C-alpha positions as CSV (number, residue, x, y, z in Angstrom):
1,M,-4.0,23.1,19.8
2,N,-2.1,19.8,19.3
3,I,-3.1,18.9,15.8
4,F,-1.1,15.6,15.9
5,V,-3.0,14.4,19.0
6,S,-6.3,15.5,17.5
7,E,-5.7,13.6,14.3
8,M,-4.6,10.5,16.2
9,R,-7.8,10.5,18.2
10,Q,-9.9,10.8,15.0
11,Y,-8.1,7.8,13.4
12,R,-7.6,5.6,16.4
13,K,-10.6,3.4,15.5
14,S,-9.5,3.0,12.0
15,A,-5.9,2.2,13.1
16,V,-7.2,-0.5,15.5
17,A,-9.5,-1.9,12.7
18,W,-6.5,-2.2,10.3
19,V,-4.3,-3.8,13.0
20,I,-6.9,-6.5,13.6
21,T,-7.4,-7.0,9.8
22,Y,-3.7,-7.7,9.2
23,A,-3.4,-9.8,12.4
24,V,-6.3,-12.0,11.3
25,L,-5.8,-11.9,7.5
26,L,-2.2,-13.1,7.4
27,P,-2.6,-16.3,9.5
28,L,-5.8,-17.1,7.7
29,V,-4.5,-17.0,4.2
30,M,-1.1,-18.5,5.1
31,S,-2.9,-21.5,6.8
32,A,-3.6,-22.8,3.3
33,M,0.1,-23.0,2.4
34,P,0.7,-26.5,3.6
35,M,-2.0,-27.8,1.3
36,F,-0.3,-26.2,-1.7
37,V,3.1,-27.7,-0.6
38,E,1.7,-31.2,-0.1
39,E,-0.2,-31.1,-3.4
40,S,2.5,-29.2,-5.3
41,G,2.6,-31.7,-8.2
42,A,-1.1,-31.7,-8.8
43,I,-1.2,-27.9,-8.5
44,K,1.6,-27.4,-11.0
45,D,-0.2,-29.7,-13.4
46,M,-3.4,-27.7,-13.0
47,L,-1.6,-24.3,-13.4
48,S,0.3,-25.5,-16.4
49,K,-3.0,-26.0,-18.2
50,L,-4.1,-22.4,-17.7
51,P,-3.4,-19.8,-20.4
52,E,-0.2,-17.8,-20.0
53,A,-2.3,-14.6,-19.9
54,V,-4.2,-15.8,-16.8
55,L,-1.0,-16.8,-15.0
56,A,0.6,-13.5,-15.8
57,S,-2.4,-11.4,-14.7
58,L,-2.4,-13.3,-11.3
59,E,1.4,-13.1,-11.2
60,I,1.6,-16.9,-10.6
61,N,4.8,-18.7,-11.4
62,P,4.0,-22.5,-11.1
63,D,7.6,-23.2,-10.1
64,L,7.5,-20.8,-7.2
65,F,3.9,-20.8,-6.2
66,T,4.1,-23.9,-3.9
67,G,7.1,-22.8,-1.8
68,S,6.6,-20.8,1.4
69,V,8.1,-17.6,0.1
70,G,6.5,-18.1,-3.4
71,Y,3.1,-18.6,-1.8
72,F,3.6,-15.5,0.4
73,S,4.6,-13.5,-2.7
74,Y,1.3,-14.5,-4.4
75,V,-0.7,-13.6,-1.3
76,F,1.1,-10.3,-1.0
77,L,-0.2,-9.3,-4.4
78,Y,-3.6,-8.7,-2.8
79,I,-2.2,-7.5,0.6
80,G,-0.3,-4.8,-1.3
81,L,-3.6,-3.7,-2.7
82,T,-5.1,-3.4,0.8
83,A,-2.0,-1.5,1.9
84,A,-2.5,1.0,-1.0
85,V,-6.2,1.4,-0.1
86,Q,-5.5,2.1,3.5
87,A,-2.7,4.6,2.8
88,L,-4.4,6.4,-0.1
89,N,-7.7,6.8,1.9
90,L,-5.8,8.1,4.9
91,G,-3.8,10.6,2.8
92,L,-7.0,11.9,1.1
93,S,-9.1,12.1,4.2
94,V,-6.6,13.7,6.6
95,I,-6.6,16.8,4.3
96,S,-10.0,16.8,2.6
97,K,-12.0,16.2,5.7
98,E,-11.5,19.8,6.7
99,N,-13.3,21.0,3.6
100,R,-16.1,18.3,4.0
101,M,-16.6,19.2,7.6
102,K,-16.3,23.0,6.9
103,T,-13.5,23.4,9.5
104,V,-10.8,24.5,7.2
105,D,-11.3,28.2,8.0
106,F,-11.2,27.5,11.7
107,L,-8.0,25.4,11.4
108,L,-6.1,27.9,9.2
109,S,-7.2,30.9,11.4
110,K,-5.1,29.5,14.3
111,P,-1.8,31.2,15.1
112,V,0.3,28.4,13.6
113,P,2.0,28.3,10.2
114,R,0.4,26.3,7.5
115,A,3.6,24.3,7.2
116,F,3.2,23.2,10.8
117,I,-0.4,22.1,10.2
118,Y,0.6,20.0,7.2
119,L,3.6,18.4,8.9
120,Q,1.4,17.6,12.0
121,K,-1.2,15.9,9.8
122,L,1.6,14.1,7.9
123,S,3.1,12.9,11.1
124,A,-0.2,11.6,12.4
125,A,-0.8,9.7,9.2
126,L,2.7,8.2,9.3
127,A,2.1,7.2,12.9
128,V,-1.2,5.4,12.0
129,L,0.5,3.6,9.1
130,F,3.5,2.7,11.3
131,I,1.1,1.0,13.8
132,S,-0.5,-1.0,10.9
133,Q,2.9,-1.9,9.5
134,V,4.1,-3.3,12.8
135,S,1.0,-5.4,13.0
136,F,1.5,-6.6,9.4
137,Y,5.2,-7.5,9.9
138,I,4.6,-9.4,13.1
139,A,1.7,-11.3,11.6
140,A,3.7,-12.1,8.5
141,V,6.8,-13.4,10.2
142,V,4.8,-15.5,12.7
143,S,2.5,-16.9,10.0
144,V,5.2,-17.8,7.6
145,S,7.4,-19.3,10.4
146,I,4.6,-21.5,11.7
147,Q,3.8,-22.7,8.2
148,S,7.4,-23.4,7.3
149,P,8.7,-25.8,10.0
150,D,11.8,-26.6,7.8
151,G,12.7,-22.9,7.5
152,F,12.5,-20.4,4.6
153,D,14.6,-17.8,2.8
154,F,14.2,-15.0,5.3
155,K,16.1,-12.4,3.1
156,T,13.8,-12.9,0.2
157,F,10.7,-12.9,2.4
158,A,11.9,-9.7,4.1
159,L,12.4,-8.0,0.7
160,I,8.9,-8.8,-0.4
161,A,7.3,-7.9,3.0
162,L,9.2,-4.6,3.1
163,T,7.5,-3.4,0.0
164,F,4.4,-3.0,2.2
165,T,6.0,0.1,3.7
166,F,7.1,1.4,0.3
167,I,3.6,1.1,-1.1
168,Q,2.0,2.8,1.9
169,L,4.4,5.7,1.8
170,F,3.9,6.2,-1.9
171,F,0.1,6.2,-1.7
172,L,0.0,8.3,1.4
173,C,1.9,11.1,-0.2
174,L,-0.1,10.7,-3.4
175,G,-3.4,10.9,-1.4
176,M,-2.3,14.0,0.4
177,F,-1.2,15.6,-2.9
178,L,-4.5,14.9,-4.5
179,A,-6.4,16.2,-1.5
180,V,-4.6,19.6,-1.6
181,L,-4.9,19.8,-5.3
182,F,-8.6,19.1,-5.5
183,D,-10.2,20.7,-2.4
184,R,-13.8,19.6,-3.2
185,I,-13.4,15.9,-2.8
186,K,-16.8,14.7,-1.7
187,S,-15.9,11.1,-0.8
188,A,-12.4,10.0,0.0
189,V,-13.5,6.4,-0.1
190,S,-14.9,6.6,-3.6
191,L,-11.7,8.3,-5.0
192,T,-9.6,5.8,-3.1
193,M,-11.3,2.8,-4.6
194,G,-11.2,4.3,-8.1
195,V,-7.5,5.1,-8.0
196,A,-6.3,1.9,-6.2
197,F,-8.3,-0.5,-8.3
198,G,-7.4,1.5,-11.4
199,V,-3.7,1.1,-10.9
200,F,-4.2,-2.5,-9.8
201,F,-6.0,-3.2,-13.1
202,I,-3.3,-1.4,-15.1
203,G,-0.8,-3.6,-13.4
204,M,-2.7,-6.8,-14.4
205,V,-2.9,-5.5,-18.0
206,S,0.9,-4.7,-18.0
207,S,1.6,-8.3,-16.8
208,I,-0.6,-9.8,-19.5
209,A,0.8,-7.7,-22.3
210,D,4.3,-7.8,-20.8
211,S,4.3,-4.0,-21.3
212,E,7.1,-2.0,-19.6
213,A,5.3,1.3,-20.5
214,L,2.1,0.3,-18.7
215,R,4.1,-0.9,-15.7
216,Y,5.4,2.6,-15.1
217,L,1.7,3.6,-14.7
218,S,1.1,1.0,-11.9
219,P,3.0,1.7,-8.7
220,L,1.8,-1.7,-7.4
221,R,4.0,-3.3,-10.1
222,Y,7.1,-1.4,-9.3
223,F,8.1,-4.3,-7.0
224,D,8.0,-7.6,-9.0
225,N,8.0,-10.5,-6.5
226,G,9.1,-12.9,-9.2
227,Y,12.2,-10.8,-9.8
228,I,12.8,-10.5,-6.1
229,I,12.7,-14.2,-5.6
230,A,14.9,-14.9,-8.6
231,N,17.5,-12.2,-7.9
232,G,17.3,-11.5,-4.1
233,A,17.0,-7.8,-4.8
234,Y,14.8,-5.0,-6.1
235,E,14.8,-3.7,-9.6
236,T,16.9,-0.6,-9.2
237,R,15.1,1.6,-11.7
238,F,11.7,0.9,-10.2
239,L,12.9,1.3,-6.6
240,A,14.4,4.6,-7.5
241,L,11.2,5.7,-9.4
242,A,9.1,4.8,-6.4
243,W,11.1,6.9,-4.0
244,I,11.4,9.8,-6.5
245,L,7.7,9.9,-7.0
246,T,7.0,9.5,-3.3
247,L,9.3,12.5,-2.5
248,L,7.8,14.6,-5.3
249,F,4.3,14.0,-4.2
250,A,5.2,14.8,-0.6
251,A,7.0,18.0,-1.6
252,A,4.3,19.1,-4.1
253,G,1.6,18.5,-1.5
254,F,3.4,20.5,1.1
255,V,4.1,23.5,-1.3
256,V,0.5,23.6,-2.6
257,F,-0.9,23.4,0.9
258,I,1.1,26.4,2.2
259,K,0.5,28.6,-0.9
260,K,-3.0,27.7,-2.1
261,D,-5.8,30.1,-1.6
262,V,-8.5,28.5,0.6
263,R,-12.2,28.9,-0.2
264,A,-14.3,30.0,2.7
265,A,-16.5,27.2,4.1
266,V,-20.1,27.7,3.1
């Protein structure tokens, strides 16, 4: 039984849907960029009248917002959320669906090690996300290039865009860990929305309060686009934290899966 192929077949429609979403979403939202560039003076005046708390919660820097990379960084705030939703839901469902569909006994009774099953599922999930990421990167490069006839800072743009992959790897591993830890997840979608929007809200609060402590609780805020634009690099401590947590969740999910007693499907 080729678990990888089976999983890919089950998620092929979802993969296609996300590819289309990113291919359509990026050109659509980036098409508004020229208007912001042309009306940059008026937009800056308008933004300057907004309370600092509002600008912080939306991660808007009036001095950067009207540039091509600055505008993309603002748009990416919400694209990052969609990336987290996709990866977290995939991580949860690729494991928990066996319990919901009462096929876990059948799967684990096959003459293959649990480690092999877990790695095959992880590989399939990574393949699905890779397809989405290719679609996102192509759409992002094409959209920003079209809307920036005079060119743009590709390095800064690439650093911001690359966080898409970091976010998805983090939330995929988190989702798989939660799925093996709590084997009675009734709805992967409900849990996904709760966790994703929860960390997004914490991130907004951390920006408003300028709280470093709260920022540690919001993985979506580990990559500060304003910092990336200003410094041309990631914040080392948060980049390291993101990778450490990703690897910890991946390892913990693997260990729990191969050692945990499985309840019989009833």
